[in-house]
VEXNUTOR-903963 format. One record per residue (C-alpha): chain; residue in three letters; y, z, x. Coordinates in nm, 2 decimals. Layout:
BEGIN
[zami A Ala [Y Z X]]
...
//
This chain:
BEGIN
[zami A Unk [-0.62 1.29 -1.40]]
[zami A Unk [-0.67 1.21 -1.76]]
[zami A Unk [-1.01 1.16 -1.92]]
[zami A Unk [-0.96 0.78 -1.93]]
[zami A Unk [-0.86 0.76 -1.57]]
[zami A Unk [-1.16 0.96 -1.47]]
[zami A Unk [-1.38 0.73 -1.68]]
[zami A Unk [-1.23 0.42 -1.52]]
[zami A Unk [-1.26 0.55 -1.16]]
[zami A Unk [-1.62 0.65 -1.24]]
[zami A Unk [-1.70 0.30 -1.37]]
[zami A Unk [-1.53 0.15 -1.06]]
[zami A Unk [-1.74 0.36 -0.83]]
[zami A Unk [-2.06 0.25 -1.01]]
[zami A Unk [-1.95 -0.12 -0.98]]
[zami A Unk [-1.87 -0.09 -0.61]]
[zami A Unk [-2.21 0.08 -0.56]]
[zami A Unk [-2.38 -0.22 -0.72]]
[zami A Unk [-2.19 -0.45 -0.49]]
[zami A Unk [-2.28 -0.25 -0.19]]
[zami A Unk [-2.64 -0.30 -0.27]]
[zami A Unk [-2.61 -0.67 -0.34]]
[zami A Unk [-2.39 -0.79 -0.06]]
[zami A Unk [-2.61 -0.68 0.24]]
[zami A Unk [-2.92 -0.81 0.07]]
[zami A Unk [-2.77 -1.15 -0.01]]
[zami A Unk [-2.59 -1.16 0.32]]
[zami A Unk [-2.91 -1.10 0.51]]
[zami A Unk [-3.09 -1.38 0.31]]
[zami A Unk [-2.81 -1.63 0.37]]
[zami A Unk [-2.75 -1.55 0.74]]
[zami A Unk [-3.10 -1.65 0.83]]
[zami A Unk [-3.16 -1.34 1.04]]
[zami A Unk [-3.24 -1.00 0.90]]
[zami A Unk [-3.04 -0.70 1.02]]
[zami A Unk [-3.16 -0.35 0.94]]
[zami A Unk [-2.82 -0.21 1.05]]
[zami A Unk [-2.64 -0.41 0.78]]
[zami A Unk [-2.89 -0.32 0.52]]
[zami A Unk [-2.89 0.05 0.60]]
[zami A Unk [-2.51 0.06 0.61]]
[zami A Unk [-2.49 -0.11 0.27]]
[zami A Unk [-2.75 0.13 0.12]]
[zami A Unk [-2.57 0.44 0.25]]
[zami A Unk [-2.23 0.31 0.12]]
[zami A Unk [-2.39 0.23 -0.22]]
[zami A Unk [-2.54 0.57 -0.24]]
[zami A Unk [-2.21 0.73 -0.15]]
[zami A Unk [-2.02 0.54 -0.42]]
[zami A Unk [-2.29 0.62 -0.67]]
[zami A Unk [-2.27 0.99 -0.60]]
[zami A Unk [-1.89 0.98 -0.63]]
[zami A Unk [-1.92 0.80 -0.96]]
[zami A Unk [-2.18 1.04 -1.08]]
[zami A Unk [-1.97 1.35 -0.99]]
[zami A Unk [-1.67 1.20 -1.17]]
[zami A Unk [-1.87 1.12 -1.47]]
[zami A Unk [-2.02 1.47 -1.48]]
[zami A Unk [-1.66 1.61 -1.45]]
[zami A Unk [-1.57 1.41 -1.75]]
[zami A Unk [-1.87 1.53 -1.95]]
[zami A Unk [-1.79 1.89 -1.86]]
[zami A Unk [-1.43 1.84 -1.98]]
[zami A Unk [-1.57 1.71 -2.32]]
[zami A Unk [-1.79 2.02 -2.35]]
[zami A Unk [-1.49 2.25 -2.30]]
[zami A Unk [-1.30 2.09 -2.59]]
//
């Protein structure tokens, strides 16, 4: 992938991570009943997307150092 593509995918993963944190929290507040399972699943997914974004971002930085 090109540097721009890596940057775009990294940003996308960071944005999805933010959504994965927000949706379970807002969903639990709007539903009227709290679900630990939904919250935990959202947090795990958010952490996963954050890690993917971080690794891609780090890959991009390492490519810049090589040039």
